[in-house]
N, C-alpha and C positions, 0 to 999 in steps of 0.2 A: 347603599340600600341593603338591608339585612332581611333575611328570611326567618329570623327567629320570632317566636310567638311573643305576644305582649307580656307574658309572665316570665320572660327569660331572666335568669339570675345575672348578677353583676359579673360573675366569672364567665358565663357563657357569652355575654356581650363583649368582654375583654378579649376572649379567645377569637371571637368572630372578627373583631377589629384588627387583631394581630395577624390573622391568617388571610385577610383580604388583600389580594394582589391586583393592582391595577396595571393591565397590560396596554402598552402603546402599540397599536397595530400598524403604525406608519412604516416602521422598518421592514415589515413583512413583504411589502410590495417589491423590494429590490432583490429578494432572494431568488426569484425566478428569471432574472436577466443576467446574461453572461457578463455584461459590462459592469454592472453595479453590485453583483453578488459579493459578499465578503469572502476573503480568501479561505477561511476555515470551512466554508460551506461549498466550495467549488467541487470537491470530490462527490458530494451528495447530488449536486446539480448535474454533474457529468453522468452519474449512475442513472438518474432519472431520465436523462436524454439519450441513454444507450450510446455513449460516445465510444468510437473505435480509436485505438491507438493512444489511450491515456498514458500508458507507461512511457511513451516517447516524448511527452510534453515535459520538458525539463525547466521551463520558465513559466511564470504566472501568465504572461501574455500568450504563450502557446496554448496553455490550458483554456484561457478565455476564447481564443480563436477556434479551438476544436469544438467547444460547446456551442458557439455561435454557428459553426458550420455543420453541426450534427444533423439538423432537420433537412437542409438542402442535400446533404450527402445521402441520407436514407431515401430521399425521393428518387435519386438516380443510382441507387446501389446496384452493382452488377454492370457498370459501364466504365469506360475509360475516364470520363469526367469525375466519377466518384473517387477513383484511385488518385488522380492528379490533385483533386481538391483537398483530400485529406492529408496527403503528403505535403502540399503547399502550405497548409496551416502549421506544419511542423518545420517550415523553412527547408524543405527538401524538394528540389526541382527534379522533374522526371522527364526522361526521354523514352517514350513508349513507342515501339515499332511493332505493328501487327503483322501477321503472317503474309497477308496479301500486299504489304508494302515493301517486301524484300525482293531481290532479284538474284536467283530464281525464287519463286514463291515458296514459303515454308509450309509446314503441316497445318491444315485447317484448325482454326480456333487456338492457335499458339501465338505467343508474343514474347518479345524480349523487353526487359525493363532496366534502364540505367537510372539509378537514383543518385543524385548529387547532393551530398550534405554540405551546406555552405557555412556552417558554424561548428566550432568545437563544442563538445558536450561534456559536462562535468569537469572541465579544465583539462581534458586529456585528448586522446586521438578523436578525430571526427566520428569514426565508426568503430565500435568494439564488436566482438562476436555477439554479445547480448543485444546490442542495437540492431545488428544485421538480422537476427532472428525475430526481433520485435517488428521490424519493417516487413519481413516476410509474412508474419502472422497478420499484420494489418492488410496487406495486399490480398491474402487468402480470404479475408472477410469481405472485401469490397469487389473483387473481380467477379466476372461471370463464372458460375459453377462449372460449366463445361470447358473452360479455358485452362490451359497450363502454360507455364512461362519460365523464362530464365532471368534470374535477378542478378544484376551486377551493381555494385555500389562503389562510390568514389567521392573525391572532393574536387570541386570546381572553383577556380580562381579567375576572375575577370580582369585583374590588373595585369599590365605588362611586366615582364621580368627583365631586369637590367643586371648585367654583369660588368664589373669594373676590375681593373688590375693596375698595379703600380710597379714601376721599376726604378731603381736607384743606381745611377751610373757615376762612379767616382774615378777620376784620373789623377794620379800622383806623378809628378815629373820632378826630376832633380837635374840641375845643370851645374857643372863644375868648370872653373877657369883658373889658369895659372896667372898669377899676378907678379909683376916685377916689384922688387923692393923699392919703396920710396926713400927719399933722403932720411926719413925718420927710421928709428930702429923697429922695423915691422917685418918679421921674417915668416909668419904663418901664411898658409894658403887660405883663401876666402871662398866659400861655396855659396851659391845662390840656389834657392829652392822655391818652387811655386806649386800650389795645389788648386785644382778646379773640381767642382762638384756639379754634375748635370742631373736634373730630375726630369723624367718623362712620365706623364700620366696618360693612360690610355683607357678609354671607356668604350665598352662594347655593349650595345643594347639589342636584344632580340625578343621576339614575341613567339611563344611556344603555343601551338594549337593542341 
């Protein structure tokens, strides 16, 4: 459909036809969903959802989980659940101990936070100084404003640890005997030797807590 008047010239009609763009609105519906949004648009969707901790999301799945978890996190912002939920989306488990859970009790409104990073990031160490600071910034955004805390980070492995050792025992024996000459022309001494090799394999398994 053209808005040109009936007396439009051929040039105007050609320009109108060339500049007419037909937009397909069907892909627009997926831009607002964390699961179906194309990867190039994920940062924009995260910005619109006020996602916390975006810098810590090193994989596409982490980014989608953070976006999907953004609204529930904002609903409970300032609680223990908000801190744990946001870090869990980044594959970081948290042991959070509040001041009234210690013996003796700590200072009111204080807590300690042990954050376990269960996967390596960027192919290097599980936690770099930059990652530590980013986790701290995320916790500062989600914790109650009145609370202060101690943050400890580390790596947690649920598999058992096995240690094995091997030992190689070799024994070399030599036996000599004097022989009487036989009727034949045989005057040299004859020596007998034997060698034995023993292998011992010891496996020690232990589980370190």
